[in-house]
TORLOMI-269857 format. One record per atom (N, C-alpha, C): chain; y, z, x; residue in one letter; residue number from 0; atom name. Coordinates in steps of 0.1 Angstrom, whole numbers. Layout:
  c      v      w      u  r    k   a
  A      Y      Z      X  a  NUM  CA
...
//
This chain:
  c      v      w      u  r    k   a
  A    -13     -3      8  m    0   N
  A     -4      2      1  m    0  CA
  A     14      0      8  m    0   C
  A     14     10     18  i    1   N
  A     27     12     25  i    1  CA
  A     24     -5     37  i    1   C
  A     15     -6     38  d    2   N
  A     13    -22     48  d    2  CA
  A     21    -34     38  d    2   C
  A     16    -35     29  s    3   N
  A     24    -44     22  s    3  CA
  A     40    -43     21  s    3   C
  A     43    -32     18  i    4   N
  A     58    -29     14  i    4  CA
  A     67    -29     26  i    4   C
  A     58    -26     39  l    5   N
  A     63    -27     55  l    5  CA
  A     68    -41     52  l    5   C
  A     57    -50     53  n    6   N
  A     55    -64     56  n    6  CA
  A     64    -70     44  n    6   C
  A     68    -68     32  i    7   N
  A     78    -76     27  i    7  CA
  A     94    -68     30  i    7   C
  A     95    -58     30  a    8   N
  A    109    -54     36  a    8  CA
  A    111    -60     50  a    8   C
  A    100    -64     61  q    9   N
  A    103    -71     73  q    9  CA
  A    105    -81     74  q    9   C
  A    100    -92     60  i   10   N
  A    104   -104     55  i   10  CA
  A    119   -106     52  i   10   C
  A    124    -95     41  i   11   N
  A    134    -99     35  i   11  CA
  A    145    -94     46  i   11   C
  A    147    -86     55  l   12   N
  A    154    -84     64  l   12  CA
  A    153    -95     78  l   12   C
  A    141   -100     82  a   13   N
  A    144   -114     87  a   13  CA
  A    153   -123     79  a   13   C
  A    149   -126     67  c   14   N
  A    158   -134     61  c   14  CA
  A    176   -131     65  c   14   C
  A    174   -119     59  l   15   N
  A    188   -118     58  l   15  CA
  A    193   -117     74  l   15   C
  A    186   -110     86  l   16   N
  A    192   -116    100  l   16  CA
  A    198   -131    103  l   16   C
  A    186   -140     96  i   17   N
  A    191   -149     98  i   17  CA
  A    204   -157     96  i   17   C
  A    203   -151     80  v   18   N
  A    217   -162     74  v   18  CA
  A    228   -154     81  v   18   C
  A    229   -140     82  a   19   N
  A    239   -132     91  a   19  CA
  A    243   -138    102  a   19   C
  A    234   -141    112  i   20   N
  A    238   -149    124  i   20  CA
  A    240   -163    118  i   20   C
  A    234   -170    114  l   21   N
  A    241   -183    109  l   21  CA
  A    254   -181    103  l   21   C
  A    258   -174    100  l   22   N
  A    272   -175     92  l   22  CA
  A    280   -171    100  l   22   C
  A    278   -168    111  q   23   N
  A    287   -162    125  q   23  CA
  A    295   -174    131  q   23   C
  A    286   -188    126  a   24   N
  A    294   -200    130  a   24  CA
  A    294   -201    149  a   24   C
  A    285   -198    154  r   25   N
  A    278   -200    169  r   25  CA
  A    290   -195    177  r   25   C
  A    299   -179    171  g   26   N
  A    306   -177    180  g   26  CA
  A    324   -182    177  g   26   C
  A    323   -189    169  s   27   N
  A    336   -200    169  s   27  CA
  A    344   -192    160  s   27   C
  A    338   -181    150  g   28   N
  A    348   -173    139  g   28  CA
  A    347   -178    127  g   28   C
  A    346   -172    117  l   29   N
  A    350   -175    104  l   29  CA
  A    358   -183     99  l   29   C
  A    370   -178    105  g   30   N
  A    383   -186    103  g   30  CA
  A    381   -204    106  g   30   C
  A    371   -206    117  a   31   N
  A    372   -219    124  a   31  CA
  A    362   -228    110  a   31   C
  A    356   -220    106  a   32   N
  A    341   -227     96  a   32  CA
  A    354   -235     83  a   32   C
  A    363   -225     78  f   33   N
  A    372   -230     72  f   33  CA
  A    383   -238     77  f   33   C
  A    385   -243     85  g   34   N
  A    398   -253     87  g   34  CA
  A    405   -247    101  g   34   C
  A    402   -235    102  g   35   N
  A    408   -229    113  g   35  CA
  A    407   -236    127  g   35   C
  A    413   -229    139  g   36   N
  A    409   -231    151  g   36  CA
  A    413   -223    163  g   36   C
  A    415   -229    173  g   37   N
  A    419   -223    183  g   37  CA
  A    406   -218    194  g   37   C
  A    409   -220    207  s   38   N
  A    400   -214    215  s   38  CA
  A    404   -202    223  s   38   C
  A    415   -198    219  v   39   N
  A    421   -183    225  v   39  CA
  A    414   -169    223  v   39   C
  A    407   -164    229  y   40   N
  A    398   -148    223  y   40  CA
  A    412   -141    213  y   40   C
  A    401   -137    202  r   41   N
  A    410   -133    196  r   41  CA
  A    400   -119    188  r   41   C
  A    408   -111    183  t   42   N
  A    398    -96    176  t   42  CA
  A    391   -101    161  t   42   C
  A    379   -100    157  k   43   N
  A    375   -100    148  k   43  CA
  A    384    -93    134  k   43   C
  A    386    -97    126  r   44   N
  A    393    -95    116  r   44  CA
  A    388    -96    101  r   44   C
  A    388    -88     88  g   45   N
  A    384    -87     78  g   45  CA
  A    370    -92     76  g   45   C
  A    366   -101     68  m   46   N
  A    353   -104     64  m   46  CA
  A    344   -105     80  m   46   C
  A    349   -114     89  e   47   N
  A    342   -114    100  e   47  CA
  A    340   -101    106  e   47   C
  A    349    -94    107  k   48   N
  A    345    -84    114  k   48  CA
  A    331    -75    102  k   48   C
  A    332    -75     92  h   49   N
  A    324    -73     83  h   49  CA
  A    309    -77     83  h   49   C
  A    310    -90     88  l   50   N
  A    297    -96     87  l   50  CA
  A    292    -95    103  l   50   C
  A    299    -90    111  f   51   N
  A    295    -87    124  f   51  CA
  A    290    -74    123  f   51   C
  A    296    -63    118  q   52   N
  A    291    -51    115  q   52  CA
  A    277    -53    106  q   52   C
  A    279    -58     97  a   53   N
  A    265    -59     89  a   53  CA
  A    252    -67     96  a   53   C
  A    256    -74    104  t   54   N
  A    245    -81    113  t   54  CA
  A    238    -68    123  t   54   C
  A    248    -67    128  i   55   N
  A    241    -50    136  i   55  CA
  A    234    -42    129  i   55   C
  A    239    -41    116  v   56   N
  A    232    -31    112  v   56  CA
  A    218    -32    106  v   56   C
  A    214    -48     98  v   57   N
  A    205    -53     96  v   57  CA
  A    195    -57    106  v   57   C
  A    199    -59    120  a   58   N
  A    192    -60    134  a   58  CA
  A    184    -48    133  a   58   C
  A    191    -34    137  i   59   N
  A    186    -22    139  i   59  CA
  A    178    -16    126  i   59   C
  A    181    -22    114  l   60   N
  A    167    -21    102  l   60  CA
  A    155    -29    107  l   60   C
  A    155    -39    110  f   61   N
  A    146    -48    114  f   61  CA
  A    138    -41    125  f   61   C
  A    146    -35    133  f   62   N
  A    138    -28    146  f   62  CA
  A    129    -17    140  f   62   C
  A    133    -11    131  c   63   N
  A    132      1    127  c   63  CA
  A    117     -4    117  c   63   C
  A    117    -13    109  v   64   N
  A    107    -15    102  v   64  CA
  A     95    -22    109  v   64   C
  A     97    -32    122  s   65   N
  A     90    -39    125  s   65  CA
  A     83    -24    139  s   65   C
  A     91    -15    140  l   66   N
  A     84     -4    148  l   66  CA
  A     75      5    140  l   66   C
  A     76      6    125  a   67   N
  A     71     12    115  a   67  CA
  A     59      5    111  a   67   C
  A     64    -10    112  n   68   N
  A     49    -15    109  n   68  CA
  A     38    -16    119  n   68   C
  A     42    -16    134  a   69   N
  A     32    -19    142  a   69  CA
  A     25     -4    144  a   69   C
  A     32     11    139  l   70   N
  A     29     22    142  l   70  CA
  A     15     20    128  l   70   C
  A     19     19    117  f   71   N
  A     12     23    104  f   71  CA
  A     -1     12    101  f   71   C
//
């Protein structure tokens, strides 16, 4: 029972992690995806910052679920 729950959670987190990484538009920023540009370094703001933080949280959750899946 717990194996199937962990497997489903791992699949869902993997899909979320893939989507979150692809939405970051290869480091060019979310603004560049909507017509903005520029090659200067700038800080992450607004939605871009929340997406970056969400990616980190999902990656940590994926690691924890994967570790739990390996142990059980």
